[in-house]
C-alpha positions as CSV (number, residue, x, y, z in Angstrom):
1,M,2.7,-18.5,10.5
2,G,0.5,-21.4,11.3
3,G,-2.6,-19.1,11.5
4,T,-1.6,-17.4,8.3
5,A,-1.2,-20.7,6.5
6,R,-4.5,-22.0,7.9
7,R,-6.4,-18.8,6.8
8,S,-4.8,-19.1,3.3
9,R,-5.9,-22.7,3.0
10,V,-9.5,-21.9,4.1
11,L,-9.7,-19.0,1.6
12,S,-8.2,-21.0,-1.3
13,G,-10.6,-23.9,-0.5
14,G,-13.5,-21.5,-0.4
15,Y,-12.6,-20.0,-3.8
16,A,-12.2,-23.5,-5.3
17,F,-15.6,-24.6,-3.9
18,L,-17.3,-21.6,-5.4
19,A,-15.7,-22.0,-8.8
20,A,-16.5,-25.7,-8.9
21,G,-20.1,-25.1,-7.9
22,L,-20.5,-22.4,-10.5
23,L,-19.0,-24.7,-13.3
24,A,-21.3,-27.5,-12.2
25,I,-24.4,-25.3,-12.5
26,L,-23.2,-24.0,-15.9
27,F,-22.5,-27.5,-17.3
28,H,-25.9,-28.6,-16.1
29,H,-27.5,-25.7,-17.9
30,A,-25.5,-26.4,-21.1
31,A,-26.5,-30.0,-21.0
32,T,-30.2,-29.3,-20.6
33,S,-30.3,-26.5,-23.1
34,G,-27.9,-28.1,-25.6
35,S,-26.0,-24.9,-25.8
36,W,-22.3,-25.9,-25.5
37,P,-19.4,-23.6,-26.1
38,R,-17.2,-24.0,-29.1
39,P,-14.2,-26.0,-27.9
40,F,-11.7,-24.6,-30.4
41,T,-12.7,-21.0,-29.6
42,V,-12.5,-21.6,-25.9
43,L,-9.1,-23.3,-26.2
44,L,-7.7,-20.5,-28.4
45,F,-8.7,-17.7,-26.1
46,A,-7.7,-19.7,-23.0
47,S,-4.2,-20.2,-24.4
48,L,-4.0,-16.5,-25.2
49,L,-5.2,-15.6,-21.6
50,C,-2.7,-18.0,-20.1
51,A,0.1,-16.4,-22.1
52,A,-1.0,-12.9,-21.0
53,E,-1.1,-13.9,-17.3
54,N,2.4,-15.5,-17.5
55,A,3.7,-12.2,-18.9
56,S,2.2,-10.4,-15.9
57,L,4.3,-8.1,-13.6
58,V,4.3,-8.3,-9.8
59,L,3.6,-5.2,-7.8
60,P,5.4,-4.4,-4.4
61,S,2.5,-5.9,-2.5
62,K,2.8,-9.2,-4.6
63,V,-0.4,-8.4,-6.6
64,E,0.1,-9.5,-10.1
65,I,-1.1,-7.3,-12.9
66,S,-1.6,-8.1,-16.6
67,P,-3.8,-7.0,-19.5
68,S,-5.9,-10.2,-19.1
69,F,-9.2,-8.3,-19.1
70,M,-8.5,-7.3,-22.7
71,V,-8.5,-11.0,-23.6
72,I,-11.6,-11.7,-21.5
73,M,-13.6,-9.0,-23.3
74,A,-12.3,-10.2,-26.7
75,C,-13.4,-13.7,-26.0
76,Q,-16.8,-12.6,-24.7
77,A,-17.5,-10.7,-27.9
78,A,-16.3,-13.7,-30.0
79,Y,-18.5,-16.2,-28.1
80,G,-21.6,-14.1,-28.6
81,T,-24.6,-15.3,-26.5
82,R,-24.0,-19.0,-26.9
83,A,-23.0,-20.4,-23.5
84,A,-21.2,-17.1,-23.0
85,V,-20.9,-17.4,-19.2
86,L,-19.6,-21.0,-19.3
87,S,-17.2,-20.1,-22.0
88,A,-15.9,-17.2,-20.0
89,A,-15.5,-19.3,-16.9
90,L,-13.6,-22.0,-18.7
91,T,-11.4,-19.4,-20.4
92,G,-10.8,-17.5,-17.2
93,A,-9.7,-20.6,-15.3
94,F,-6.7,-20.9,-17.6
95,G,-5.7,-17.4,-16.6
96,G,-4.7,-18.7,-13.2
97,V,-2.1,-21.1,-14.6
98,A,1.2,-19.3,-13.8
99,F,4.3,-21.3,-14.7
100,R,6.4,-19.6,-12.1
101,T,3.9,-20.6,-9.4
102,L,3.9,-24.2,-10.6
103,R,7.7,-24.3,-10.7
104,R,7.7,-23.3,-7.0
105,R,5.1,-26.1,-6.3
106,R,2.6,-23.7,-5.0
107,Y,-0.3,-25.7,-6.2
108,R,-2.8,-24.3,-3.7
109,S,-2.1,-20.8,-5.0
110,T,-2.6,-22.1,-8.6
111,V,-6.0,-23.5,-7.7
112,A,-7.0,-20.3,-5.9
113,N,-5.9,-18.2,-8.9
114,C,-7.7,-20.3,-11.4
115,S,-10.8,-20.2,-9.3
116,Q,-10.9,-16.5,-8.8
117,M,-10.2,-15.9,-12.5
118,A,-13.0,-18.2,-13.5
119,L,-15.4,-16.5,-11.1
120,S,-14.3,-13.0,-12.2
121,A,-14.7,-13.8,-16.0
122,A,-18.1,-15.5,-15.4
123,A,-19.3,-12.4,-13.5
124,A,-18.2,-10.1,-16.3
125,A,-20.0,-12.3,-18.9
126,A,-23.2,-12.6,-16.9
127,A,-23.4,-8.8,-16.2
128,A,-22.6,-7.9,-19.8
129,G,-25.0,-10.5,-21.2
130,A,-27.8,-8.9,-19.3
131,I,-27.8,-5.9,-21.5
132,G,-27.3,-7.7,-24.8
133,P,-24.4,-8.4,-27.2
134,P,-21.6,-5.8,-27.6
135,R,-23.0,-4.2,-30.8
136,G,-23.4,-0.6,-31.9
137,Q,-24.5,1.8,-29.2
138,L,-24.5,-0.9,-26.6
139,L,-20.8,-1.5,-27.0
140,V,-19.6,1.1,-24.4
141,A,-22.4,0.1,-21.9
142,H,-21.5,-3.6,-22.4
143,V,-17.8,-2.9,-21.6
144,V,-18.6,-0.7,-18.6
145,V,-20.9,-3.2,-17.0
146,A,-18.5,-6.1,-17.7
147,A,-15.5,-4.1,-16.3
148,V,-17.3,-3.1,-13.1
149,A,-18.5,-6.7,-12.5
150,Y,-15.0,-8.2,-13.3
151,A,-13.2,-5.6,-11.1
152,A,-15.6,-6.0,-8.2
153,V,-15.2,-9.8,-8.1
154,N,-11.5,-9.8,-8.9
155,I,-10.6,-7.3,-6.3
156,G,-12.9,-8.8,-3.7
157,L,-11.2,-12.2,-4.1
158,V,-7.6,-11.1,-4.7
159,L,-7.2,-8.4,-2.0
160,P,-7.9,-10.6,1.0
161,A,-5.8,-13.5,-0.4
162,V,-2.8,-11.3,-1.0
163,S,-3.2,-9.5,2.3
164,I,-3.2,-12.9,4.2
165,E,-0.4,-14.4,2.2
166,T,2.0,-11.4,2.4
167,G,1.0,-9.8,5.7
168,A,0.4,-6.5,3.9
169,S,-2.5,-4.5,5.1
170,P,-5.6,-4.3,2.9
171,A,-4.9,-0.6,2.4
172,Q,-1.4,-1.4,1.1
173,V,-2.8,-4.0,-1.4
174,W,-5.5,-1.6,-2.5
175,A,-3.0,1.2,-3.0
176,D,-1.2,-1.0,-5.5
177,M,-4.4,-2.2,-7.2
178,R,-6.3,1.1,-7.4
179,P,-4.2,2.9,-10.1
180,M,-4.9,0.0,-12.5
181,L,-8.7,0.3,-12.3
182,P,-9.0,2.8,-15.2
183,N,-7.2,0.3,-17.4
184,Y,-10.2,-2.1,-17.2
185,L,-12.3,0.3,-19.4
186,T,-9.6,1.0,-21.9
187,F,-8.5,-2.6,-22.2
188,G,-12.1,-3.8,-22.2
189,L,-13.1,-1.5,-25.1
190,V,-10.1,-2.6,-27.2
191,G,-10.8,-6.3,-26.4
192,A,-14.5,-6.0,-27.3
193,L,-13.6,-4.4,-30.7
194,I,-11.1,-7.1,-31.4
195,G,-13.6,-9.8,-30.4
196,Q,-16.1,-8.4,-33.0
197,V,-13.4,-8.5,-35.6
198,Y,-12.8,-12.1,-34.7
199,T,-16.4,-12.9,-35.6
200,W,-15.6,-11.5,-39.1
201,L,-12.1,-12.7,-39.7
202,G,-11.7,-15.7,-37.4
203,P,-8.5,-16.6,-35.6
204,A,-6.5,-14.2,-37.8
205,A,-8.0,-11.3,-35.9
206,L,-6.2,-12.4,-32.7
207,A,-3.0,-11.0,-34.2
208,L,-4.6,-7.6,-33.4
209,L,-4.3,-8.4,-29.7
210,V,-0.6,-8.8,-29.8
211,V,0.2,-5.1,-30.2
212,P,-2.1,-3.8,-27.4
213,L,-1.0,-6.6,-25.1
214,A,2.7,-5.6,-25.7
215,I,1.9,-1.9,-25.2
216,A,0.0,-2.7,-22.0
217,R,2.9,-4.7,-20.5
218,W,5.4,-2.0,-21.5
219,S,3.2,0.5,-19.7
220,F,2.9,-1.6,-16.5
221,S,6.7,-2.2,-16.7
222,S,7.4,1.5,-16.9
223,F,5.1,2.2,-14.0
224,L,7.0,-0.4,-11.8
225,E,10.4,1.0,-12.9
226,I,9.4,4.5,-11.8
227,H,8.0,3.1,-8.5
228,E,11.2,1.1,-7.9
229,A,13.4,4.1,-8.7
230,R,11.5,6.2,-6.2
231,E,11.8,3.5,-3.5
232,A,15.5,3.2,-4.3
233,T,15.9,6.9,-3.9
234,V,14.3,6.9,-0.5
235,A,16.4,3.8,0.5
236,V,19.6,5.8,-0.4
237,F,18.5,8.6,2.0
238,L,17.7,6.1,4.7
239,R,21.1,4.4,4.3
240,A,22.7,7.8,4.7
241,I,20.7,8.4,7.9
242,E,21.8,5.0,9.2
243,A,25.4,5.7,8.5
244,K,25.0,9.0,10.4
245,D,23.1,7.8,13.4
246,A,21.7,4.3,14.1
247,Y,19.0,5.5,16.5
248,T,17.6,8.0,14.0
249,H,17.4,5.3,11.3
250,E,15.4,2.9,13.5
251,H,13.3,5.8,14.8
252,T,12.4,6.8,11.2
253,K,11.1,3.3,10.3
254,R,8.9,3.2,13.4
255,V,7.5,6.6,12.8
256,A,6.5,5.5,9.3
257,R,4.7,2.5,10.8
258,Y,2.8,4.6,13.3
259,A,2.0,7.2,10.7
260,G,0.5,4.4,8.6
261,Y,-1.6,3.3,11.5
262,I,-3.0,6.9,11.9
263,G,-3.6,7.3,8.1
264,E,-5.6,4.0,8.0
265,E,-7.6,5.0,11.1
266,L,-8.4,8.4,9.5
267,G,-9.5,6.7,6.3
268,L,-6.9,8.5,4.0
269,D,-7.1,7.3,0.4
270,P,-4.3,5.0,-0.8
271,L,-2.4,7.8,-2.6
272,R,-2.3,10.0,0.5
273,Q,-1.2,6.9,2.5
274,A,1.7,6.4,0.1
275,H,2.7,10.1,0.3
276,L,2.3,9.9,4.1
277,R,4.7,6.9,4.3
278,Q,7.3,8.6,2.3
279,A,7.0,11.9,4.3
280,A,7.4,9.9,7.5
281,L,10.4,8.1,6.2
282,M,12.0,11.4,5.2
283,H,11.0,13.5,8.1
284,D,14.4,13.5,9.8
285,I,16.6,13.6,6.6
286,G,17.7,17.1,7.7
287,K,19.6,15.6,10.6
288,L,22.3,14.7,8.1
289,A,23.4,18.3,8.7
290,V,23.3,18.1,12.5
291,P,26.5,17.2,14.3
292,R,26.4,13.6,15.7
293,H,27.4,14.6,19.2
294,L,24.2,16.8,19.4
295,L,22.0,14.0,18.1
296,N,23.1,11.8,21.0
297,K,23.9,14.3,23.7
298,P,22.9,12.8,27.0
299,G,22.2,16.2,28.7
300,R,20.1,19.2,28.0
301,L,20.6,21.2,24.8
302,T,21.8,24.8,25.2
303,P,19.9,27.5,23.4
304,E,22.7,27.6,20.8
305,E,22.7,23.9,20.3
306,F,18.9,23.8,20.1
307,A,19.0,26.4,17.4
308,L,21.5,24.3,15.5
309,V,19.3,21.2,15.8
310,Q,16.3,23.2,14.6
311,R,18.0,23.7,11.3
312,H,17.3,20.1,10.4
313,A,13.7,21.1,9.4
314,H,15.0,23.7,7.0
315,V,17.6,21.3,5.6
316,C,14.8,18.8,5.1
317,I,13.0,21.4,3.0
318,D,16.1,22.1,1.0
319,I,16.8,18.4,0.3
320,L,13.2,17.3,-0.6
321,S,12.5,20.3,-2.8
322,Q,15.3,19.2,-5.1
323,V,13.7,15.8,-5.7
324,D,10.6,16.0,-8.0
325,F,8.6,13.1,-6.5
326,L,9.5,14.0,-2.9
327,R,8.6,17.7,-3.3
328,P,4.9,17.2,-2.5
329,M,5.9,15.6,0.8
330,T,8.0,18.5,1.9
331,A,5.3,20.2,4.0
332,A,4.4,17.0,5.8
333,A,8.0,15.9,6.4
334,A,9.5,19.3,7.5
335,G,6.4,20.4,9.4
336,H,6.4,17.6,12.0
337,H,7.5,20.0,14.6
338,S,4.6,22.3,14.0
339,R,2.0,22.5,16.8
340,Y,-1.7,22.1,16.3
341,D,-2.2,25.5,17.9
342,G,0.1,27.2,15.5
343,G,3.4,27.2,17.4
344,G,6.4,25.1,16.8
345,Y,8.9,25.3,14.0
346,G,9.6,24.0,10.5
347,G,6.0,24.2,9.2
348,E,4.4,26.6,6.7
349,S,1.6,29.0,7.1
350,E,-1.0,26.3,6.6
351,T,0.1,22.9,8.0
352,D,-1.0,19.8,6.2
353,L,-2.8,17.0,8.0
354,E,0.0,14.7,7.2
355,A,2.4,16.9,9.2
356,F,0.2,16.6,12.2
357,V,0.1,12.8,11.7
358,V,3.9,12.6,11.5
359,A,4.2,14.8,14.6
360,V,2.1,12.5,16.7
361,A,3.9,9.4,15.4
362,D,7.2,11.1,16.0
363,A,6.4,12.1,19.6
364,F,5.0,8.7,20.4
365,D,8.2,7.0,19.3
366,A,10.3,9.6,21.1
367,M,8.6,8.7,24.3
368,T,8.4,4.9,23.9
369,S,12.0,4.3,22.7
370,T,15.3,4.6,24.6
371,R,17.2,7.7,23.7
372,S,20.5,9.1,24.7
373,Y,19.0,11.2,27.5
374,R,16.3,8.9,28.8
375,K,15.2,5.3,28.8
376,A,11.9,4.3,27.1
377,L,8.7,5.4,28.9
378,P,5.8,3.1,29.4
379,Q,3.1,3.1,26.7
380,A,0.5,4.3,29.1
381,V,2.6,7.3,30.0
382,A,3.0,8.1,26.3
383,F,-0.7,7.8,25.7
384,E,-1.5,10.1,28.7
385,E,1.0,12.7,27.4
386,L,-0.4,12.7,23.9
387,R,-3.9,13.2,25.2
388,D,-2.7,15.8,27.7
389,K,-1.2,17.8,24.8
390,S,-4.1,17.0,22.4
391,G,-5.6,20.2,21.0
392,S,-2.6,22.3,21.8
393,Q,0.6,20.5,20.6
394,F,-1.0,17.6,18.8
395,H,-4.0,17.2,16.4
396,P,-6.8,15.6,18.5
397,E,-8.0,13.2,15.8
398,C,-4.4,12.0,15.1
399,V,-3.8,11.3,18.8
400,E,-7.0,9.2,19.1
401,A,-6.4,7.5,15.8
402,L,-2.9,6.3,16.9
403,I,-4.1,5.1,20.3
404,N,-7.2,3.4,18.9
405,A,-5.1,1.7,16.2
406,I,-2.5,0.4,18.6
407,E,-5.1,-0.8,21.1
408,R,-7.1,-2.5,18.5
409,R,-4.1,-4.4,17.3
410,G,-3.2,-5.4,20.8
411,E,0.3,-4.0,20.4
412,H,2.6,-2.7,23.2
413,Y,5.5,-0.4,22.9
414,G,7.7,1.5,25.4
415,A,9.4,0.2,28.5
416,G,9.6,-3.5,28.5
417,F,8.4,-3.8,24.9
418,E,11.1,-2.2,22.8
419,Q,11.7,-4.1,19.6
420,T,15.1,-2.5,18.7
421,S,17.8,-1.0,20.9
422,V,20.8,1.2,20.2
423,E,24.0,1.3,22.2
424,F,24.8,4.8,23.5
425,E,28.2,5.9,24.8
426,V,26.6,6.9,28.1
427,T,23.9,4.6,29.5
428,P,20.7,6.6,29.5
429,P,19.0,7.3,32.8
430,T,15.5,6.2,33.7
431,A,14.3,9.7,34.1
432,G,16.0,12.2,31.8
433,V,16.1,15.9,31.5
434,G,13.4,16.0,28.8
435,S,11.1,13.4,27.6
436,A,9.5,14.6,24.3
437,G,7.5,17.3,26.0
438,L,7.1,15.7,29.5
439,G,9.7,18.1,30.9
440,D,10.6,15.7,33.7
441,L,13.3,17.9,35.1
442,E,14.4,17.2,38.7
443,D,14.2,21.0,39.3
444,P,11.8,22.8,36.9
445,A,13.2,26.1,38.0
446,V,16.4,25.5,36.0
447,V,14.5,25.7,32.7
448,T,15.6,28.9,31.0
449,E,13.8,30.7,28.1
450,G,15.1,29.4,24.8
451,S,16.4,26.1,26.1
452,E,14.8,22.9,25.1
453,P,14.9,19.3,26.2
454,P,16.4,16.9,23.6
455,G,13.0,15.3,23.2
456,E,11.6,18.5,21.8
457,A,14.2,18.6,19.1
458,T,13.7,15.1,17.7
């Protein structure tokens, strides 16, 4: 926590230093040129921007979204060319004044927010001003250039700050922010048009901003409600799994974490990352149909028992196919027992990359966690087994991605490093009858065709 707080302070201080330096330069330029912004106009738009920001919504990664860019574009059009950058910077600074943050006495966050908003608005004004005022045929170009400049600076400043403060990975924060990018162009165009009307009608034109601001907030709110409803649906399934089997519940959460590591390492885009996470969380939902005594059987599964356990992949398909937003994850969730060489079970004719990702994450956790039939194996043994089966059972790139991600983070799992433990009726032995493909039978000759170690049925 100390390191996180220190990094947050350094980042906030850096933003404040940059914003203060920029304002000093702009004030000096205004003083030497005699081109000062109109105080009433700046105060008017600053108040409106502050109101828009205080009506913002908070995304799951703690990123706040609002239609503030609409106000920024409106004020730029209204300012014209007279001290436009200084006016934009002063207006933007008010956008960081969030009353809920002040009530919690998070003054450093307030300073950082004001600074990044001032820098983002100034960048948009400077970029747009380079191509002339938003008039006639230049209107669209003006908005596009301003939107790109604003988005680049805003994301570049907000993303690391949120990542440090919340502990979320940059990919998670970006996944939240990315769907909002197209709105910059839409809101920017509306704002620029309203700004031009302001030059004709004066402050009365600002009433035109109320409707699009309200619509924008309603749209954001609807998006979050859908997201929260989907997360709640997944949570219900996870609680059902937890009620059925404590080990499977913890296993599922770890598999989702490892799958996320692999997805980041492979460079999957944020949308695929989100789908991968949900597929990983739901990959064992079919075990709701498997008798509990088989899930935690300390000995080897008989062929009949293994056939019954195999059904969980088909039950997974049946369940996910009934839920609209989970249907696209069906192949990845149900196909995690598919082999890279075409064998296995549960997959379809053409296995998605996500299924191979979940398969590697699933096998790694199966080996590095204590199960009913065997205590956790050392991480080095799990790595060796994954690489040994790379190209046959496992996707080679997924194997290396997981190993690289864990080693780069300096993390350790397996024997001696287990983060969660589950009490079993029978204490698991150190060497079991089947360790997720290791086949560590005391006598390999007893393996019969059709029988499988419990680790193969996880």
